[in-house]
C-alpha positions as CSV (number, residue, x, y, z in Angstrom):
1,M,-0.2,0.0,0.0
2,A,1.7,3.1,-1.7
3,R,-0.6,4.7,-3.4
4,L,0.5,8.1,-1.6
5,K,4.4,7.7,-1.6
6,G,5.6,10.9,-2.4
7,K,3.1,12.6,-1.2
8,V,2.3,15.2,1.4
9,A,-1.1,16.4,3.2
10,I,-2.5,18.7,5.6
11,I,-5.3,16.9,7.6
12,T,-7.5,19.1,10.0
13,G,-9.1,17.5,12.9
14,G,-6.8,14.6,13.2
15,A,-6.6,13.8,16.9
16,R,-9.6,11.9,17.1
17,G,-12.6,10.4,15.2
18,L,-12.7,10.4,11.7
19,G,-9.5,12.8,11.4
20,E,-7.6,10.5,13.1
21,A,-9.1,7.8,10.9
22,H,-7.6,9.7,8.0
23,V,-4.1,10.8,9.2
24,R,-3.7,6.8,10.0
25,R,-5.0,5.9,6.6
26,F,-2.6,8.5,4.8
27,V,0.7,7.5,6.2
28,A,-0.5,3.7,5.9
29,E,-0.6,4.8,2.2
30,G,3.0,6.2,2.2
31,A,2.1,10.1,2.8
32,K,3.7,12.3,4.9
33,V,0.9,14.0,7.0
34,V,0.9,17.4,8.8
35,F,-2.4,17.1,11.0
36,T,-4.1,19.6,12.8
37,D,-6.2,20.1,15.9
38,V,-6.8,21.5,19.0
39,E,-6.7,18.6,21.3
40,V,-3.1,18.9,21.3
41,A,-2.7,15.9,24.0
42,A,-4.5,13.2,21.6
43,G,-2.6,15.1,18.7
44,Q,0.3,14.6,19.9
45,A,-0.1,11.1,21.2
46,V,-0.7,10.1,17.6
47,A,2.2,11.9,16.1
48,A,4.1,9.9,18.4
49,E,2.7,6.8,17.6
50,L,2.8,7.0,14.0
51,G,6.5,8.2,13.7
52,G,8.1,10.7,11.2
53,S,5.7,10.6,8.9
54,A,3.1,12.3,11.0
55,M,3.7,15.6,12.7
56,F,0.9,17.2,14.8
57,L,0.3,21.0,15.0
58,R,-2.0,22.7,17.3
59,Q,-4.6,24.9,15.1
60,D,-7.7,26.7,15.3
61,V,-8.9,26.4,11.8
62,T,-11.3,29.7,12.2
63,D,-8.0,31.1,12.4
64,A,-6.8,32.7,9.1
65,A,-3.0,33.4,9.9
66,A,-2.6,29.9,11.5
67,W,-3.2,28.5,8.1
68,D,0.2,30.0,6.4
69,D,2.2,28.4,9.6
70,V,0.8,25.0,8.9
71,V,1.1,25.4,5.2
72,A,5.0,26.4,5.9
73,H,5.6,23.4,8.0
74,A,4.1,21.1,5.3
75,E,6.3,22.8,2.8
76,S,9.5,22.6,4.8
77,A,8.6,18.9,6.2
78,S,8.3,17.6,2.9
79,G,10.4,20.1,0.6
80,Q,6.9,20.2,-1.7
81,S,3.7,21.8,-1.6
82,P,1.2,19.7,0.0
83,C,-1.9,18.3,-1.8
84,L,-5.0,20.6,-0.2
């Protein structure tokens, strides 16, 4: 399963529930994932479990300025622009 190898994705709400399931599936398919949530402890736990392919950032998606930081982290972590 490497359909997403070489891709980078940003997933919001990735600390729990469907967002977490998406993070896990994207990583399993070979993607590097930058995922965000307001639930810091849960997000950090998921990132620690998934290792270097997943990076957690605290983000409130309603904060427009925070999006620039999320995209910048995704670009620097992967060396390419993320698939949005």
